C-alpha positions as CSV (number, residue, x, y, z in Angstrom):
1,M,82.0,227.8,67.2
2,M,82.3,230.0,70.2
3,Y,82.6,233.7,69.6
4,L,83.8,236.3,72.1
5,R,83.1,239.8,70.8
6,Y,85.1,242.2,72.9
7,V,85.0,246.0,72.3
8,C,87.7,247.8,74.2
9,L,86.4,250.1,76.9
10,L,88.8,253.0,76.7
11,L,90.7,253.7,79.9
12,V,90.4,257.5,79.5
13,V,86.6,257.2,79.5
14,A,86.5,255.0,82.5
15,S,89.0,257.3,84.4
16,L,86.8,260.3,83.6
17,A,83.8,258.5,85.0
18,L,85.9,258.0,88.2
19,A,86.8,261.7,88.2
20,Q,83.2,262.7,88.6
21,R,83.0,261.2,92.0
22,K,85.0,260.7,95.2
23,V,87.7,258.1,95.1
24,T,90.0,256.3,97.5
25,V,93.8,256.6,97.4
26,D,93.9,252.9,96.2
27,E,91.6,253.7,93.3
28,L,93.7,256.7,92.4
29,E,96.9,254.6,92.4
30,G,95.1,252.1,90.2
31,V,94.2,254.7,87.6
32,I,97.8,256.1,87.5
33,K,99.1,252.6,87.1
34,S,96.7,252.0,84.2
35,S,97.6,255.3,82.6
36,V,101.3,254.4,82.7
37,Q,100.7,250.9,81.2
38,N,98.6,252.4,78.4
39,H,101.0,255.3,77.7
40,L,98.4,258.0,78.2
41,D,99.3,261.6,77.6
42,D,100.8,263.2,80.8
43,K,98.8,266.4,80.5
44,K,95.5,264.7,80.0
45,V,96.2,262.4,83.0
46,A,97.2,265.5,85.1
47,D,94.0,267.3,84.1
48,M,92.0,264.2,85.1
49,V,93.8,263.9,88.5
50,K,92.9,267.6,89.3
51,K,89.2,266.7,89.2
52,F,89.5,263.9,91.7
53,Q,88.1,264.3,95.2
54,L,89.7,261.9,97.7
55,T,88.0,260.2,100.5
56,N,91.2,259.8,102.5
57,H,94.6,261.5,102.9
58,L,97.2,261.1,100.2
59,E,100.6,260.8,101.7
60,A,103.8,262.0,99.9
61,S,105.3,258.5,100.1
62,R,102.4,257.2,97.9
63,V,103.0,260.0,95.4
64,E,106.7,259.0,95.2
65,E,105.7,255.4,94.6
66,M,103.5,256.6,91.7
67,R,106.4,258.7,90.4
68,I,108.7,255.7,90.4
69,M,105.9,253.7,88.8
70,G,106.2,256.0,85.8
71,A,103.8,258.9,86.3
72,G,104.7,261.9,84.2
73,P,106.0,265.3,85.7
74,R,102.7,267.1,85.3
75,T,100.8,264.2,86.8
76,V,103.1,264.2,89.8
77,L,102.5,267.9,90.3
78,A,98.7,267.3,90.3
79,L,99.2,264.5,92.8
80,R,101.2,266.7,95.1
81,E,98.3,269.2,95.0
82,L,96.1,266.4,96.2
83,I,98.4,265.9,99.2
84,E,97.4,269.4,100.4
85,T,93.7,269.3,99.5
86,S,93.3,265.9,101.2
87,H,95.0,267.1,104.4
88,G,92.8,266.4,107.4
89,L,91.1,263.5,105.8
90,P,91.4,260.0,107.4
91,D,94.6,258.1,106.5
92,A,94.3,255.6,103.8
93,P,94.1,252.1,105.2
94,P,97.2,249.8,104.6
95,P,97.2,247.6,101.5
96,A,95.0,244.6,102.0
97,P,97.0,241.3,102.5
98,P,97.1,239.0,99.5
99,K,94.2,236.6,99.3
100,P,95.0,233.1,100.5
101,T,95.6,230.7,97.7
102,A,93.0,227.9,97.8
103,A,94.5,224.5,98.0
104,A,94.3,222.6,94.7
105,P,91.8,219.8,94.7
106,V,93.4,216.4,95.3
107,K,93.5,214.2,92.2
108,T,92.2,210.7,92.7
109,P,93.2,207.6,90.7
110,P,91.0,207.2,87.6
111,P,88.4,204.5,87.7
112,A,89.1,201.3,86.0
113,N,86.4,202.1,83.4
114,F,87.5,205.6,82.7
115,D,87.7,205.0,78.9
116,Q,84.1,203.8,79.0
117,I,83.0,206.9,81.1
118,L,84.7,209.2,78.7
119,Q,83.0,207.6,75.7
120,E,79.6,207.9,77.3
121,V,80.2,211.6,78.2
122,T,81.5,212.3,74.6
123,D,78.4,210.7,73.0
124,H,76.1,212.8,75.2
125,A,78.1,216.0,74.4
126,R,78.1,215.4,70.6
127,N,74.3,214.7,70.6
128,Y,73.5,217.6,73.0
129,S,72.3,220.2,70.5
130,A,70.4,217.7,68.4
131,N,68.3,216.6,71.5
132,L,67.3,220.1,72.5
133,P,63.8,221.4,71.7
134,N,63.1,224.8,70.0
135,Y,62.6,227.2,72.9
136,I,63.0,230.8,74.1
137,C,64.3,232.2,77.4
138,A,65.4,235.4,79.0
139,Q,69.1,236.1,79.3
140,V,70.0,238.7,81.9
141,T,73.7,239.8,81.9
142,R,75.2,242.1,84.6
143,R,78.4,243.6,83.3
144,F,81.1,244.9,85.7
145,V,84.4,246.7,85.1
146,D,87.4,247.5,87.2
147,P,90.0,249.9,85.7
148,T,92.3,249.5,88.8
149,G,93.1,245.7,88.3
150,I,92.3,244.9,92.0
151,E,88.8,243.4,91.5
152,N,87.2,246.6,92.8
153,W,84.1,245.9,90.7
154,R,81.7,248.6,89.6
155,T,78.5,248.0,87.7
156,A,78.7,249.0,84.0
157,D,75.2,248.0,82.8
158,T,72.5,245.3,82.9
159,I,71.2,243.8,79.7
160,Q,68.0,241.8,79.2
161,E,67.7,239.8,76.0
162,Q,65.2,237.4,74.5
163,L,67.2,234.3,73.4
164,T,65.5,232.1,70.8
165,Y,66.9,228.6,70.1
166,F,65.5,227.3,66.9
167,E,66.8,224.4,64.8
168,Q,70.1,224.4,66.8
169,Q,70.7,228.1,66.1
170,E,70.9,230.9,68.7
171,K,69.3,234.3,68.1
172,Y,69.5,237.2,70.5
173,K,67.1,240.2,70.7
174,V,68.1,243.0,73.1
175,M,64.9,244.0,75.0
176,M,66.1,246.3,77.8
177,V,69.4,248.0,79.0
178,N,69.5,249.2,82.6
179,G,65.8,248.7,82.8
180,K,64.8,250.7,79.8
181,S,63.4,249.4,76.6
182,V,65.7,249.8,73.5
183,A,65.2,250.1,69.8
184,D,65.5,247.2,67.4
185,T,68.7,248.7,66.0
186,V,70.4,247.8,69.3
187,T,71.6,244.3,68.6
188,H,73.6,241.8,70.6
189,E,76.7,242.4,68.4
190,K,76.5,246.2,68.8
191,L,76.2,246.2,72.6
192,G,79.9,247.1,73.0
193,G,81.9,245.8,75.9
194,A,82.4,242.1,76.4
195,T,79.6,239.7,75.0
196,S,79.6,236.0,74.5
197,S,77.5,233.3,72.7
198,G,77.8,229.5,72.4
199,E,76.4,228.5,75.7
200,F,73.7,226.3,74.1
201,G,76.0,223.7,72.5
202,S,78.7,225.4,70.5
203,I,81.2,225.2,73.4
204,L,80.4,221.5,74.0
205,N,80.8,220.8,70.3
206,S,84.1,222.5,70.1
207,I,85.5,220.6,73.1
208,F,84.3,217.2,72.0
209,A,84.6,217.5,68.2
210,E,86.9,214.8,66.7
211,H,88.8,217.5,64.7
212,S,89.7,219.3,68.0
213,G,92.0,216.5,69.0
214,T,91.2,217.3,72.7
215,Q,93.3,215.6,75.3
216,F,91.3,214.4,78.2
217,T,92.7,213.3,81.6
218,W,90.9,212.1,84.8
219,E,90.9,214.6,87.7
220,R,88.6,213.5,90.6
221,L,85.1,213.0,91.8
222,A,83.2,216.1,93.1
223,K,79.8,217.3,94.2
224,L,77.8,219.9,92.3
225,R,74.4,221.0,93.6
226,T,74.0,217.7,95.6
227,R,74.9,215.4,92.6
228,I,78.1,213.4,92.2
229,M,80.3,214.5,89.2
230,Y,83.2,213.1,87.2
231,V,85.7,215.9,86.9
232,I,87.7,215.5,83.6
233,A,90.4,217.9,82.5
234,F,90.7,218.9,78.8
235,E,93.2,220.8,76.7
236,I,93.0,221.9,73.0
237,P,95.9,223.6,71.2
238,A,95.1,226.9,69.3
239,S,95.9,225.2,66.0
240,R,92.8,223.0,66.5
241,S,90.6,225.2,68.6
242,S,87.4,226.9,67.6
243,Y,87.4,229.5,70.3
244,T,87.8,233.0,68.8
245,I,88.3,236.3,70.5
246,Y,87.7,239.6,68.7
247,H,89.0,243.0,69.9
248,A,87.2,245.8,68.2
249,G,89.7,248.5,69.2
250,S,92.5,246.9,67.2
251,Q,90.1,245.0,64.8
252,R,92.0,241.8,65.5
253,K,90.6,238.4,65.8
254,I,92.5,235.4,67.1
255,T,91.9,231.8,67.8
256,A,93.0,230.8,71.3
257,G,93.8,227.5,72.8
258,E,91.5,226.1,75.5
259,R,92.0,224.2,78.7
260,G,90.0,223.5,81.8
261,V,87.7,221.0,83.3
262,I,84.3,219.6,82.7
263,Y,81.8,218.2,85.3
264,A,79.9,215.3,84.1
265,D,76.9,213.9,86.1
266,R,77.8,210.4,87.3
267,D,74.3,209.1,86.9
268,T,73.5,210.5,83.4
269,G,76.8,211.3,81.8
270,M,75.5,214.8,81.0
271,I,77.9,217.8,81.2
272,M,76.8,220.1,84.0
273,R,79.6,222.5,84.2
274,I,82.5,223.8,82.1
275,K,85.4,225.9,83.4
276,L,87.6,227.1,80.7
277,E,90.5,229.5,80.2
278,C,92.1,230.6,77.0
279,T,95.7,229.7,76.2
280,E,98.3,230.7,73.5
281,I,97.0,234.3,73.3
282,P,99.8,236.3,71.5
283,P,101.8,238.5,73.8
284,D,101.0,241.6,71.7
285,Y,97.3,241.0,71.7
286,P,95.4,243.6,73.7
287,I,93.4,241.0,75.7
288,Q,95.7,239.0,77.8
289,K,93.3,236.7,79.7
290,V,89.8,235.2,79.2
291,D,88.0,232.8,81.5
292,L,84.6,231.2,81.4
293,D,82.7,229.3,84.0
294,L,79.4,227.9,82.6
295,N,76.9,226.0,84.6
296,Y,74.0,223.9,83.4
297,D,71.0,222.3,85.2
298,F,68.0,220.2,84.7
299,I,65.2,222.5,83.6
300,K,61.6,221.7,82.6
301,I,60.0,222.8,79.4
302,N,56.4,221.6,78.9
303,D,56.9,219.0,81.7
304,K,59.9,217.4,80.2
305,E,63.4,217.9,81.6
306,Y,66.4,219.1,79.6
307,V,69.9,220.0,80.6
308,L,70.2,223.8,79.8
309,P,72.4,226.7,80.7
310,L,71.7,228.1,84.2
311,R,74.4,230.7,84.8
312,S,77.8,231.8,83.3
313,E,80.6,234.1,84.4
314,L,82.9,235.5,81.8
315,R,86.1,237.4,82.8
316,S,88.7,239.1,80.7
317,K,91.7,241.3,81.2
318,E,93.3,244.0,79.2
319,G,96.3,245.5,80.9
320,S,95.0,246.3,84.4
321,Y,91.5,246.8,83.1
322,L,89.2,243.9,84.2
323,V,85.7,242.9,82.9
324,K,83.3,240.5,84.4
325,N,79.9,239.4,83.0
326,E,77.5,237.5,85.1
327,T,74.7,236.0,83.0
328,D,71.6,234.2,84.3
329,F,69.2,232.2,82.0
330,R,65.5,232.2,83.0
331,L,61.9,231.7,82.0
332,Y,62.5,228.8,79.6
333,R,59.5,227.9,77.5
334,K,58.7,226.1,74.3
335,F,59.1,228.2,71.1
336,G,56.0,228.9,69.2
337,T,54.3,231.5,67.0
338,E,52.7,233.1,70.1
339,S,55.6,232.7,72.4
340,G,57.5,235.6,74.0
341,I,59.0,236.7,77.2
342,K,57.3,239.2,79.5
343,F,60.3,240.9,81.0
344,E,58.2,242.2,83.9
345,E,58.2,238.6,85.1
346,L,61.9,238.8,85.8
347,V,62.8,239.2,89.5
348,E,65.5,241.7,90.6
349,D,67.7,239.3,92.5
350,P,69.6,236.7,90.3
351,P,69.4,233.0,91.2
352,K,71.9,231.8,93.8
353,K,75.3,230.9,92.5
354,P,75.8,227.1,91.9
């Protein structure tokens, strides 16, 4: 079963962090928008705005837009003070044009033996966990947040964990946070923010389990890291899904539906990539969107190659508050009584994106 443990990062805390440094007019407007959506107290928002130092000039027209957006009277007064204090600064640049929408990949007719291909891929997926050795590796997660909702990402923290895979079970040990060693009491489950698990087989099992009733359809052929892939779409209703999302702020846990695509190696039938988005999330649930992009690769352990997680990207959305986790898996080695990860072996720069 795939678990997503999500602890709400309060907007007020994030906004106060912004208040301690200079911000752009766009960032200011993003914070005001978030405060309106989250029904924050007008006085508290106004007090926060008074602490902002702008990097460009705030025009009266932008303040009027924020008033129409729903900013409270005290907040509007604080914003109007910023008009004066930012006088003489460079004008704010015009809003960036919307990003061009990438053309959807063209579907191709399914091969005549698609049923046979799907059966081979299913067999590999269902036996994946059983064929893995016991091993350990380093899991490095860089977490980013954006309270403005415009993908203006800022680093939240970097977490280094030792991950042990023993008898088809994952065990996480947090070793360092932001480059500093932590006590044993700091566990994976208590990290706060967005965390995930299940990359080592649970996700595959949930997609290909017979009880999931997954609907598979042919998409196309594609290339991934020089290898030719079968791209197969899948969809699982929430009523048969195993993907759970937990929001600590409201203490609510739901089971979401799943849909996305898998990339299966044409030569081996092994799954090399999973792109997944959650569906059927209740409209009153705090988290509105969760996406996962998980890449595998052929990795040697004791001179034998296995298909193992290489990199994942997890994204979630709560109102205008965005979270992104970029996770790299490194230093795979066979598990033993003397095995362990020396975290000074980790390089600063993450591997290139697939």
